[in-house]
N, C-alpha and C positions, 0 to 999 in steps of 0.2 A: 285682794290682800293675800299674801303668801302664808303658809303655815309657819309657826314659830321656829321650827327647826330649819326651814329653808332660809328664813330671815337671819337666823343666827349664823348659819354656815356662810352666807354672803358677807356678814359683818366680820367673821373670823378671817375670811380670805382677804378682805379689804384691809383689815388691821395688820395682818402679816406683811402685805405688800407695801404698806405705808411706814412700817417701823424701821427706823434707821439702824438700830442694833441688830435686828433680824437680818437685814440686807447686808450689813457689814460682816456678820458671822457667816453668811452664805458666800461671801467673796466679793462684795461690793458691786462693781459695774455689771449691769444686766442681771443682777441676782434675783430681781423680782420675777424674771422669766423662769426661775427654778422653784416657784411655789405653785403647786398643782392641785387642782380638784381631781383631775384625771391625768395620770402620768402618761405622756406620749411614748410611742415606740422608741424614739430617739431622744434620750434625756442625758443631762450632764449631772454628775454627782459633785458636791452634795446637793440634795434637794429636800424640800418640805412637801408633804402630801396631806391634804385634808382627809381625815379619816372618818370613823364612825360617829354618828350622832344618835344619842339615845334619849328619848323622852321617858322619864321614869314615873312621873306623877302628874296627873291633872288634878290640881287641888280642889277642895270644896269651897274655896273662898272666891269663886268667880273664875273667869277665864285666865288661868295662870298655869305655867308649866315649869317643871324642874328638868333641865336638859344637861346631859353630859356630852362634851365634845372631845374627841380624840384627834390628836395631830401626830403625824409620823415624821421622823427625820431619818434620812439615809445618807451614809458616808462610807467611802472606802479608804479614807486617810488612815495612816498608821496609828494604832491605838485608839483610845476613846476621846482625846481632847476635842477634836473638831465636832463630833456629834454631840458632846456635852455642851460645848459653847453655843452651838445652834439651838439645842434643846432648852438651855437656860434663857436664851433670848426669846424663844417662842413662849416659854412659861411666863416671862415678865410681860411680854406684849399682850398676852391674852388674859392676864390677871387684872382686868380693867372693865369698866362699864363700857360696853360696846353700843354703838348706835345701830338700831334695828329699824327696818321699814315696817311700820304698822304695829310695832311692839315696843315695850320698854324693858330693859335689862335692870332688874331691881336689886339683884345680888349676884356676885361673881366670886369665884374662889378657885385658886390653883389646887388640884387634888393630888396628882401623882406624876412622877417622871421616872422612867426606867430605861436602861440601856442594855442592849443585848448584842452578842456576836452571832451573825447568821451562820448557817451550816457550811457556807463556802470558806469560812475562816477569815475572810477579808472584809466583808460588809458589816458595818455597825448600824444598828437600828434603835432609834430613840422613840419612845412612846410617851406623849404628854397628854394628861387629861385635866380638863377644867369643868367646873360645875357652874351653871347659870340658872337663876330664877327669872322667868320671863312672864310679863303681864301683857295683856292686850292694851294697846294705846287707847286713851280716852277720846 
């Protein structure tokens, strides 16, 4: 059995690759190829990258974890509409009960979404954070 954060990261990756709104926002055809756990040296913008996973609390009510998942969106389109459209789709796709291997997602909640312009003045960066409570499967 994997750790809860590993199971959650796999579930997030699968949920994003299966979500029609996410794929449409990324550009449709072959868009699932632009959802990365590790960004390759040769990539196409826009893309989504799985980010940091933080386990905040191992509760006293048995084996349960509070986990925060960060997802990043990158775009070089003019202005912020593209990165915001993709970030909104990511936010909606992950604000859901995800299916985890060996664990149960008992609570889920969209937390924050922010958009920034990178130092090059061209690249836009979206940061989306979700919170999940994870229990060990019975």
